[in-house]
N, C-alpha and C positions, 0 to 999 in steps of 0.2 A: 480738670485739674491738670492733665497732661499737656492740655493746650497752653494754659497759662505758663507751665514750666518751659514749654519749647519757645514761646514767645519772649519769656524773661531771658533765656539763654541767647536767643537771636539778638535781643536788645544789648545784651552785655557784650557779645562777640562783635557784632557788626553795626551797632547803633540802631537809631530809630528807623532809618530807611530799610534796614535788613529786616527788623521786626514786622514792618508793614508788608514786605514782599512775602515773609514766611506766613503772616496772617492771611493774606489774600490767597496764597496757595492752599493752605488749609481749607478756606471756605469753598474754593473751587472743587477740591477732593471730595468734600462732604456733599456738596451739590451734585457732583457726578454720581456718587454712590446712591443718593437718595433717587435721582432720576432713573437709574438702572433698575431699582426696586419698583418704582412706579410703573415703568414700561413693561417690566415682567408681569406685574399684576394685571395691567390692561390687556396683555396677550393671552390670558387664560389662567391666571393664577400662579403664585410663586410656590413651587414645590420641586422635588428632585426631578421627576419625570419631565415637567414642562421645561426647566432649566437646562437639563442635559440635551433634550431634543432641539431646543433652540440653538444651542451651541453647535448641534450637528448640521444645522441649516437645511431642514428637510424639504423635499420637493413633494409634489402631488402627482401621483400616477392615476389614470382613469381607467375604469373597466365598463364596457358597454356603450361607449359614446363614439366619438369620431374625433380625429385631429391628433395632434402630437401627444406623446406619453399615454397613448390609449391602447388598450388591451382587450381582447375578447373573453379572456379567462383571468379569475382572480389570481390563480396560482402564477401565471405568466407576470402579472404585474408585481407580485411579491419576489419572484425570482430576480426580477430586474431592479427591485427597490434597494435602498441603503438604510441604514439605521437612521432614524429621525423622519422618514418619509411618511406621507399619507397616501393610502389606497383608497380612492374614492369611487364607490361602486353605484352606477346609475341605475334606476328602477329597472326591474325585470326579474326573470328567474334564471338561475345559473345553476348547471348540473355539473358538480365537481367535488372532489375532496381536496382539501387545501392543507399543506404543510407550511406553518409559519415558523421561520427560523432566523428572523431578522429582529434584534433587539430595537426597543423604541419605535415600534411600527404601529400605525393607526389604521384600522379597516373600518371605514363607516360608509353607511348608505346615503343616497341622495335625499330620500324622502321617508326614511323610517322603515320598520320591519314589515308594515302592511304592503309596501310597494317593492321590497327587495327580498327576494327569497333565493336561499342557497339550499338545493337538495343533493343528497348524496348520489354521486356517479356509481359508487360502489357501496352498497348498503352494509357490507362486512368490513367497514373501515369508519374512522371518525370523519366528521365533515371537517371541522377544524382541528388539527392537532398543533398545539402551540408549545414549541420548545425553546423560545426566546424569551427573555425578560422585558418587562414594562410594554407589553402589547395591549392595545385597546381594540376591542371589537364592539362596534356600536351600530344599532339600528337595523338589524338583520333578522329575518326569519330563518331558522336552521331546522332542517327537517329530514327525517327518514334515514337516520344512522342506525346501524344495528339491528335492522328490521328482519333480517334473514335468521336471526337467533342460532346461529351457528358459532361455536368457539367463543372467544372472550368478549366481554361486553364492551360496547363502543358507544361513545359520547357524541352527542351533536357538536359539543366544544370540549375538547380535552386539553387541560392546562397541565403541562409537564414542566412548568418553570415558575418563577416568582414575579410578584408585583404587576400582575396582569389585571385588566379591567374588562368586564363584560357588562355593557349597559344598553338598556332599552332594546333588548333582543327577545324574540319570541322562539321558544324551542319546542317543536312540534313532532310527535310520532317518532321520537328517538328512543332506543332502549335506555340510555341514560341521558338526560338533558345537558348537564355540565359535569363532566368528570375531572376530579383533581388528585 
């Protein structure tokens, strides 16, 4: 209905040639909008998290491999990450406690929880303490948090923020698996 009104107005003001130009412009704009939705869907779904991370133009930082953007510790990669980045953790066992303070960060394993294990360096602390929003932790085994049984309770993964995702993780021998 609005398009018909706009085309009619263009016809009255500028004639048939103007109406054609306006019509073509509207078709191109509609096509661009549809194409952007299709591309967003192909890149992993159209939702707030993916759309915002895509706008941030995230990079991938690697842990446990070799080459550029590679770190020996997950915490070092997170400290050097920006919002929208992915921390890709290669197979192996990592002994550390990790503070996640970057929004829209993804921490994912190479081959799933069976092959990528994060164990507490300090058992009197959380293994992952997430204070940022829209963080995804995927495919990790998280073990041995809060095993000293001294003081407050510690979680393998502690979420102190909103809109976070924990998926395909195995939480083993923690005082609390996931603490929210």
